Backbone and ligand atoms as CSV (ligand in chain L), in Angstrom:
chain,resi,resn,atom,element,x,y,z
A,1,UNK,N,N,66.374,59.337,89.064
A,1,UNK,CA,C,66.713,60.282,87.977
A,1,UNK,C,C,67.528,59.539,86.991
A,2,UNK,N,N,67.050,59.660,85.735
A,2,UNK,CA,C,67.762,58.956,84.607
A,2,UNK,C,C,68.999,59.666,84.267
A,3,UNK,N,N,70.137,58.793,83.922
A,3,UNK,CA,C,71.358,59.513,83.352
A,3,UNK,C,C,71.077,59.844,81.900
A,4,UNK,N,N,72.017,60.873,81.535
A,4,UNK,CA,C,71.847,61.409,80.241
A,4,UNK,C,C,72.400,60.528,79.049
A,5,UNK,N,N,73.590,59.809,79.590
A,5,UNK,CA,C,74.284,58.864,78.671
A,5,UNK,C,C,74.106,57.438,79.103
A,6,UNK,N,N,73.927,56.444,78.229
A,6,UNK,CA,C,73.968,55.161,78.667
A,6,UNK,C,C,74.598,54.215,77.371
A,7,UNK,N,N,74.576,52.938,77.651
A,7,UNK,CA,C,75.337,52.031,76.792
A,7,UNK,C,C,74.431,51.204,75.956
A,8,UNK,N,N,74.960,50.831,74.727
A,8,UNK,CA,C,74.218,50.146,73.665
A,8,UNK,C,C,75.076,49.081,73.074
A,9,UNK,N,N,74.368,48.053,72.679
A,9,UNK,CA,C,75.077,47.022,71.838
A,9,UNK,C,C,74.354,46.998,70.500
A,10,UNK,N,N,75.089,46.489,69.451
A,10,UNK,CA,C,74.364,46.484,68.204
A,10,UNK,C,C,73.585,45.252,67.867
A,11,UNK,N,N,72.381,45.553,67.294
A,11,UNK,CA,C,71.498,44.402,66.759
A,11,UNK,C,C,71.619,44.476,65.252
A,12,UNK,N,N,70.687,43.777,64.657
A,12,UNK,CA,C,70.659,43.554,63.139
A,12,UNK,C,C,70.445,44.937,62.393
A,13,UNK,N,N,69.515,45.851,62.881
A,13,UNK,CA,C,69.322,47.101,62.249
A,13,UNK,C,C,68.949,48.034,63.233
A,14,UNK,N,N,69.755,48.108,64.215
A,14,UNK,CA,C,69.600,49.172,65.281
A,14,UNK,C,C,70.332,48.781,66.523
A,15,UNK,N,N,70.122,49.522,67.509
A,15,UNK,CA,C,70.801,49.334,68.822
A,15,UNK,C,C,69.953,48.924,69.932
A,16,UNK,N,N,70.500,48.054,70.742
A,16,UNK,CA,C,69.841,47.716,72.084
A,16,UNK,C,C,70.496,48.391,73.186
A,17,UNK,N,N,69.659,48.877,74.147
A,17,UNK,CA,C,70.326,49.331,75.287
A,17,UNK,C,C,70.571,48.330,76.346
A,18,UNK,N,N,71.629,48.269,76.955
A,18,UNK,CA,C,72.015,47.337,78.103
A,18,UNK,C,C,71.055,47.496,79.204
A,19,UNK,N,N,70.870,46.354,79.792
A,19,UNK,CA,C,69.983,46.333,81.012
A,19,UNK,C,C,70.578,47.221,82.117
A,20,UNK,N,N,69.808,47.598,83.059
A,20,UNK,CA,C,70.250,48.646,83.991
A,20,UNK,C,C,71.658,48.147,84.783
A,21,UNK,N,N,71.570,47.008,85.277
A,21,UNK,CA,C,72.700,46.462,86.087
A,21,UNK,C,C,73.991,46.499,85.215
A,22,UNK,N,N,73.795,45.855,84.035
A,22,UNK,CA,C,75.065,45.909,83.192
A,22,UNK,C,C,75.509,47.312,82.837
A,23,UNK,N,N,74.604,48.129,82.548
A,23,UNK,CA,C,74.876,49.528,82.286
A,23,UNK,C,C,75.720,50.181,83.325
A,24,UNK,N,N,75.292,49.964,84.588
A,24,UNK,CA,C,76.012,50.488,85.735
A,24,UNK,C,C,77.358,49.977,85.700
A,25,UNK,N,N,77.672,48.720,85.623
A,25,UNK,CA,C,78.937,48.103,85.477
A,25,UNK,C,C,79.814,48.698,84.491
A,26,UNK,N,N,79.272,48.901,83.153
A,26,UNK,CA,C,79.960,49.452,82.078
A,26,UNK,C,C,80.420,50.843,82.410
A,27,UNK,N,N,79.498,51.689,83.028
A,27,UNK,CA,C,79.797,53.142,83.290
A,27,UNK,C,C,80.868,53.116,84.337
A,28,UNK,N,N,80.801,52.294,85.296
A,28,UNK,CA,C,81.841,52.255,86.434
A,28,UNK,C,C,83.171,51.933,85.856
A,29,UNK,N,N,83.257,50.974,84.965
A,29,UNK,CA,C,84.695,50.523,84.330
A,29,UNK,C,C,85.159,51.686,83.355
A,30,UNK,N,N,84.197,52.288,82.649
A,30,UNK,CA,C,84.547,53.224,81.788
A,30,UNK,C,C,85.053,54.517,82.478
A,31,UNK,N,N,84.417,54.851,83.547
A,31,UNK,CA,C,84.856,56.107,84.268
A,31,UNK,C,C,86.071,55.839,84.950
A,32,UNK,N,N,86.441,54.540,85.235
A,32,UNK,CA,C,87.719,54.242,85.959
A,32,UNK,C,C,88.798,54.064,84.793
A,33,UNK,N,N,88.510,54.331,83.497
A,33,UNK,CA,C,89.364,54.405,82.341
A,33,UNK,C,C,89.991,52.982,82.093
A,34,UNK,N,N,89.154,51.964,82.383
A,34,UNK,CA,C,89.593,50.543,82.069
A,34,UNK,C,C,89.611,50.340,80.662
A,35,UNK,N,N,90.591,49.441,80.155
A,35,UNK,CA,C,90.581,49.282,78.667
A,35,UNK,C,C,89.543,48.078,78.381
A,36,UNK,N,N,89.149,47.407,79.320
A,36,UNK,CA,C,88.190,46.343,79.040
A,36,UNK,C,C,87.660,45.812,80.434
A,37,UNK,N,N,86.521,45.098,80.346
A,37,UNK,CA,C,85.975,44.559,81.547
A,37,UNK,C,C,85.268,43.279,81.145
A,38,UNK,N,N,84.861,42.561,82.128
A,38,UNK,CA,C,84.148,41.195,82.012
A,38,UNK,C,C,82.884,41.317,82.588
A,39,UNK,N,N,81.690,40.920,81.862
A,39,UNK,CA,C,80.419,40.853,82.290
A,39,UNK,C,C,79.809,39.595,82.327
A,40,UNK,N,N,78.871,39.246,83.132
A,40,UNK,CA,C,78.131,38.059,83.040
A,40,UNK,C,C,76.620,38.487,82.422
A,41,UNK,N,N,76.465,38.032,81.230
A,41,UNK,CA,C,75.190,38.305,80.609
A,41,UNK,C,C,74.457,37.088,80.269
A,42,UNK,N,N,73.286,36.869,80.823
A,42,UNK,CA,C,72.603,35.747,80.569
A,42,UNK,C,C,73.345,34.482,80.524
A,43,UNK,N,N,74.137,34.317,81.648
A,43,UNK,CA,C,74.924,33.047,81.941
A,43,UNK,C,C,76.182,32.970,81.180
A,44,UNK,N,N,76.539,33.911,80.384
A,44,UNK,CA,C,77.868,33.802,79.617
A,44,UNK,C,C,78.687,35.047,79.972
A,45,UNK,N,N,79.909,34.657,79.974
A,45,UNK,CA,C,80.917,35.739,80.332
A,45,UNK,C,C,81.319,36.534,78.998
A,46,UNK,N,N,81.235,37.686,78.965
A,46,UNK,CA,C,81.515,38.619,77.907
A,46,UNK,C,C,82.720,39.415,78.273
A,47,UNK,N,N,83.465,39.794,77.189
A,47,UNK,CA,C,84.514,40.805,77.234
A,47,UNK,C,C,83.949,42.014,76.697
A,48,UNK,N,N,84.055,43.128,77.354
A,48,UNK,CA,C,83.847,44.490,76.871
A,48,UNK,C,C,85.193,45.140,76.527
A,49,UNK,N,N,85.389,45.484,75.231
A,49,UNK,CA,C,86.600,46.008,74.976
A,49,UNK,C,C,86.416,47.589,74.555
A,50,UNK,N,N,86.961,48.357,75.573
A,50,UNK,CA,C,86.561,49.838,75.335
A,50,UNK,C,C,87.466,50.481,74.393
A,51,UNK,N,N,88.682,49.823,74.061
A,51,UNK,CA,C,89.679,50.284,72.920
A,51,UNK,C,C,88.991,50.250,71.732
A,52,UNK,N,N,88.397,49.185,71.389
A,52,UNK,CA,C,87.823,48.989,70.005
A,52,UNK,C,C,86.308,49.085,70.066
A,53,UNK,N,N,85.693,49.156,71.226
A,53,UNK,CA,C,84.313,49.475,71.444
A,53,UNK,C,C,83.488,48.250,70.858
A,54,UNK,N,N,83.886,47.119,71.392
A,54,UNK,CA,C,83.216,45.909,70.959
A,54,UNK,C,C,82.887,45.042,72.267
A,55,UNK,N,N,81.884,43.996,72.022
A,55,UNK,CA,C,81.664,43.081,73.064
A,55,UNK,C,C,81.779,41.684,72.344
A,56,UNK,N,N,82.246,40.725,73.070
A,56,UNK,CA,C,82.212,39.356,72.605
A,56,UNK,C,C,82.230,38.376,73.792
A,57,UNK,N,N,81.677,37.225,73.470
A,57,UNK,CA,C,81.811,36.094,74.488
A,57,UNK,C,C,83.221,35.735,74.588
A,58,UNK,N,N,83.580,35.552,75.946
A,58,UNK,CA,C,85.002,35.283,76.251
A,58,UNK,C,C,85.510,33.907,75.477
A,59,UNK,N,N,84.565,32.894,75.419
A,59,UNK,CA,C,84.889,31.724,74.815
A,59,UNK,C,C,84.554,31.558,73.294
A,60,UNK,N,N,84.110,32.721,72.794
A,60,UNK,CA,C,84.030,32.722,71.358
A,60,UNK,C,C,84.113,34.136,70.811
A,61,UNK,N,N,85.304,34.620,70.721
A,61,UNK,CA,C,85.653,36.044,70.280
A,61,UNK,C,C,85.324,36.308,68.830
A,62,UNK,N,N,84.969,35.259,68.044
A,62,UNK,CA,C,84.733,35.373,66.675
A,62,UNK,C,C,83.357,36.265,66.412
A,63,UNK,N,N,82.396,36.093,67.456
A,63,UNK,CA,C,81.128,36.756,67.307
A,63,UNK,C,C,81.050,38.028,68.107
A,64,UNK,N,N,81.377,39.209,67.295
A,64,UNK,CA,C,81.632,40.462,67.999
A,64,UNK,C,C,80.462,41.265,67.665
A,65,UNK,N,N,80.216,42.268,68.605
A,65,UNK,CA,C,79.198,43.274,68.377
A,65,UNK,C,C,79.775,44.545,68.650
A,66,UNK,N,N,79.388,45.614,67.822
A,66,UNK,CA,C,79.804,46.968,68.288
A,66,UNK,C,C,79.091,47.454,69.546
A,67,UNK,N,N,79.560,48.295,70.226
A,67,UNK,CA,C,78.944,48.981,71.490
A,67,UNK,C,C,79.189,50.365,71.316
A,68,UNK,N,N,78.224,51.240,71.893
A,68,UNK,CA,C,78.425,52.596,71.926
A,68,UNK,C,C,77.892,53.216,73.321
A,69,UNK,N,N,78.476,54.376,73.608
A,69,UNK,CA,C,77.887,55.183,74.761
A,69,UNK,C,C,77.256,56.371,74.133
A,70,UNK,N,N,75.965,56.478,74.368
A,70,UNK,CA,C,75.303,57.515,73.578
A,70,UNK,C,C,74.214,57.971,74.521
A,71,UNK,N,N,73.561,59.166,73.982
A,71,UNK,CA,C,72.381,59.776,74.662
A,71,UNK,C,C,71.327,58.790,74.954
A,72,UNK,N,N,70.887,58.755,76.269
A,72,UNK,CA,C,69.846,57.696,76.562
A,72,UNK,C,C,68.517,57.744,75.719
A,73,UNK,N,N,68.172,58.991,75.213
A,73,UNK,CA,C,67.037,59.066,74.455
A,73,UNK,C,C,67.241,58.941,72.951
A,74,UNK,N,N,68.343,58.413,72.543
A,74,UNK,CA,C,68.709,58.230,71.246
A,74,UNK,C,C,67.817,56.956,70.650
A,75,UNK,N,N,67.443,56.910,69.472
A,75,UNK,CA,C,66.575,55.799,68.916
A,75,UNK,C,C,67.185,54.436,69.353
A,76,UNK,N,N,66.343,53.427,69.800
A,76,UNK,CA,C,66.725,51.996,70.035
A,76,UNK,C,C,65.791,51.037,69.737
A,77,UNK,N,N,66.165,49.761,69.582
A,77,UNK,CA,C,65.217,48.637,69.399
A,77,UNK,C,C,64.490,48.419,70.643
A,78,UNK,N,N,65.089,48.443,71.779
A,78,UNK,CA,C,64.564,48.148,73.037
A,78,UNK,C,C,65.698,47.971,74.127
A,79,UNK,N,N,65.460,47.241,75.189
A,79,UNK,CA,C,66.370,47.126,76.260
A,79,UNK,C,C,66.748,45.585,76.475
A,80,UNK,N,N,67.850,45.146,76.300
A,80,UNK,CA,C,68.368,43.876,76.557
A,80,UNK,C,C,67.498,42.783,75.882
A,81,UNK,N,N,67.053,43.079,74.606
A,81,UNK,CA,C,66.323,41.969,73.905
A,81,UNK,C,C,64.825,42.171,74.040
A,82,UNK,N,N,64.395,43.041,74.943
A,82,UNK,CA,C,62.983,43.268,75.102
A,82,UNK,C,C,62.592,44.514,74.164
A,83,UNK,N,N,61.911,44.363,73.052
A,83,UNK,CA,C,61.615,45.334,72.167
A,83,UNK,C,C,60.604,46.415,72.744
A,84,UNK,N,N,60.864,47.736,72.317
A,84,UNK,CA,C,60.036,48.734,72.616
A,84,UNK,C,C,58.657,48.539,72.044
A,85,UNK,N,N,57.596,48.884,72.726
A,85,UNK,CA,C,56.260,48.663,72.147
A,85,UNK,C,C,56.055,49.611,70.794
L,1,V3L,N1,N,72.500,41.977,76.616
L,1,V3L,C1,C,71.592,40.983,76.458
L,1,V3L,N2,N,71.636,40.011,75.524
L,1,V3L,C2,C,72.676,39.902,74.735
L,1,V3L,C3,C,73.745,40.752,74.912
L,1,V3L,C4,C,73.645,41.932,75.880
L,1,V3L,N3,N,74.568,42.652,76.061
L,1,V3L,N4,N,74.814,40.472,74.061
L,1,V3L,C5,C,74.200,39.475,73.392
L,1,V3L,N5,N,72.970,39.046,73.848
L,1,V3L,P1,P,76.296,36.914,70.744
L,1,V3L,P2,P,68.401,41.538,66.505
L,1,V3L,C6,C,70.462,40.048,70.964
L,1,V3L,C7,C,72.112,37.998,73.348
L,1,V3L,O1,O,76.721,38.205,70.481
L,1,V3L,O2,O,66.950,41.070,65.993
L,1,V3L,C8,C,69.428,41.092,71.250
L,1,V3L,O3,O,69.251,41.380,72.631
L,1,V3L,C9,C,71.742,38.263,71.885
L,1,V3L,O4,O,70.540,39.036,71.989
L,1,V3L,O5,O,76.451,35.964,69.592
L,1,V3L,O6,O,69.523,40.844,65.892
L,1,V3L,C10,C,68.102,40.328,70.872
L,1,V3L,O7,O,67.466,39.552,71.975
L,1,V3L,C11,C,71.645,36.903,71.305
L,1,V3L,O8,O,70.320,36.411,71.425
L,1,V3L,O9,O,76.821,36.355,72.072
L,1,V3L,O10,O,68.594,42.977,66.769
L,1,V3L,C12,C,68.627,39.328,69.833
L,1,V3L,O11,O,70.068,39.360,69.775
L,1,V3L,C13,C,72.592,36.057,72.078
L,1,V3L,O12,O,72.896,36.820,73.264
L,1,V3L,C14,C,68.122,39.685,68.313
L,1,V3L,O13,O,68.439,40.962,68.020
L,1,V3L,C15,C,73.923,35.648,71.393
L,1,V3L,O14,O,74.673,36.954,71.011
Protein backbone atom coordinates (compact mmCIF):
# COMPACT_ATOMS: atom_id res chain seq x y z
CA UNK A 1 0.00 0.00 0.00
CA UNK A 2 1.46 3.37 -1.05
CA UNK A 3 1.79 6.20 1.42
CA UNK A 4 -0.09 9.45 0.78
CA UNK A 5 2.95 11.64 1.50
CA UNK A 6 6.55 11.22 0.47
CA UNK A 7 9.81 13.15 0.15
CA UNK A 8 11.26 15.08 -2.81
CA UNK A 9 14.51 16.92 -3.57
CA UNK A 10 14.82 19.74 -6.04
CA UNK A 11 16.10 19.33 -9.58
CA UNK A 12 16.68 21.99 -12.21
CA UNK A 13 13.04 22.45 -13.19
CA UNK A 14 11.06 20.19 -10.94
CA UNK A 15 11.24 17.72 -8.14
CA UNK A 16 12.70 14.23 -7.82
CA UNK A 17 11.17 11.70 -5.49
CA UNK A 18 13.64 10.02 -3.11
CA UNK A 19 14.21 6.31 -3.53
CA UNK A 20 12.09 4.08 -1.33
CA UNK A 21 14.76 3.24 1.26
CA UNK A 22 15.83 6.87 1.70
CA UNK A 23 12.20 7.95 1.86
CA UNK A 24 11.60 5.52 4.71
CA UNK A 25 14.62 6.90 6.61
CA UNK A 26 13.44 10.47 6.08
CA UNK A 27 9.92 9.66 7.21
CA UNK A 28 11.27 7.90 10.31
CA UNK A 29 13.50 10.85 11.32
CA UNK A 30 10.77 13.39 10.55
CA UNK A 31 8.19 11.45 12.58
CA UNK A 32 10.64 11.42 15.51
CA UNK A 33 10.84 15.24 15.16
CA UNK A 34 14.59 15.19 14.53
CA UNK A 35 16.07 18.49 13.35
CA UNK A 36 18.42 16.76 10.96
CA UNK A 37 19.63 13.35 9.88
CA UNK A 38 22.45 11.81 7.85
CA UNK A 39 21.86 9.69 4.78
CA UNK A 40 24.15 7.66 2.54
CA UNK A 41 23.13 8.43 -1.04
CA UNK A 42 25.13 6.94 -3.92
CA UNK A 43 28.21 6.59 -1.71
CA UNK A 44 28.10 10.13 -0.30
CA UNK A 45 27.01 11.24 3.14
CA UNK A 46 24.29 13.87 3.00
CA UNK A 47 22.84 16.01 5.76
CA UNK A 48 19.10 16.47 5.75
CA UNK A 49 18.19 19.70 7.51
CA UNK A 50 14.51 19.53 8.50
CA UNK A 51 14.58 23.04 9.99
CA UNK A 52 15.50 24.72 6.69
CA UNK A 53 14.25 21.82 4.52
CA UNK A 54 17.54 21.37 2.65
CA UNK A 55 19.90 18.55 1.78
CA UNK A 56 23.62 18.87 1.15
CA UNK A 57 26.72 16.74 1.09
CA UNK A 58 28.37 16.63 4.48
CA UNK A 59 31.76 17.42 2.94
CA UNK A 60 30.40 20.17 0.64
CA UNK A 61 27.62 22.18 2.33
CA UNK A 62 27.81 24.86 -0.39
CA UNK A 63 25.85 22.67 -2.84
CA UNK A 64 22.38 22.73 -1.36
CA UNK A 65 19.06 21.48 -2.61
CA UNK A 66 15.62 22.22 -1.28
CA UNK A 67 13.54 19.28 -0.11
CA UNK A 68 9.83 18.91 0.51
CA UNK A 69 7.32 16.42 1.91
CA UNK A 70 4.35 16.40 -0.41
CA UNK A 71 1.54 14.26 -1.78
CA UNK A 72 2.97 11.19 -3.47
CA UNK A 73 0.95 11.85 -6.64
CA UNK A 74 2.21 15.43 -7.04
CA UNK A 75 4.04 16.12 -10.36
CA UNK A 76 7.69 14.98 -10.40
CA UNK A 77 10.59 14.45 -12.82
CA UNK A 78 11.11 10.88 -11.64
CA UNK A 79 12.54 8.88 -8.77
CA UNK A 80 16.15 9.31 -7.60
CA UNK A 81 17.37 10.42 -11.02
CA UNK A 82 15.34 7.88 -13.03
CA UNK A 83 13.02 9.92 -15.25
CA UNK A 84 9.36 9.09 -15.58
CA UNK A 85 8.49 7.78 -19.05
N1 LIG B 1 19.00 10.93 -4.49
C1 LIG B 1 19.63 10.56 -5.63
N2 LIG B 1 20.60 11.28 -6.24
C2 LIG B 1 20.94 12.44 -5.66
C3 LIG B 1 20.31 12.92 -4.48
C4 LIG B 1 19.30 12.12 -3.90
N3 LIG B 1 18.67 12.50 -2.79
N4 LIG B 1 20.87 14.11 -4.15
C5 LIG B 1 21.77 14.38 -5.08
N5 LIG B 1 21.83 13.38 -6.00
P1 LIG B 1 24.61 17.38 -5.27
P2 LIG B 1 18.23 17.74 -12.98
C6 LIG B 1 20.22 14.74 -9.39
C7 LIG B 1 22.68 13.32 -7.19
O1 LIG B 1 23.31 17.92 -4.74
O2 LIG B 1 18.28 17.54 -14.47
C8 LIG B 1 19.02 14.05 -9.98
O3 LIG B 1 18.68 12.88 -9.29
C9 LIG B 1 22.26 14.39 -8.16
O4 LIG B 1 21.26 13.83 -9.03
O5 LIG B 1 25.50 18.44 -5.85
O6 LIG B 1 19.17 18.84 -12.51
C10 LIG B 1 19.44 13.78 -11.39
O7 LIG B 1 19.99 12.49 -11.54
C11 LIG B 1 23.54 14.77 -8.86
O8 LIG B 1 23.73 13.96 -10.01
O9 LIG B 1 25.31 16.53 -4.23
O10 LIG B 1 16.82 17.91 -12.44
C12 LIG B 1 20.50 14.85 -11.67
O11 LIG B 1 20.70 15.55 -10.42
C13 LIG B 1 24.62 14.42 -7.84
O12 LIG B 1 24.02 13.60 -6.84
C14 LIG B 1 20.06 15.87 -12.70
O13 LIG B 1 18.77 16.37 -12.34
C15 LIG B 1 25.23 15.64 -7.16
O14 LIG B 1 24.22 16.39 -6.49
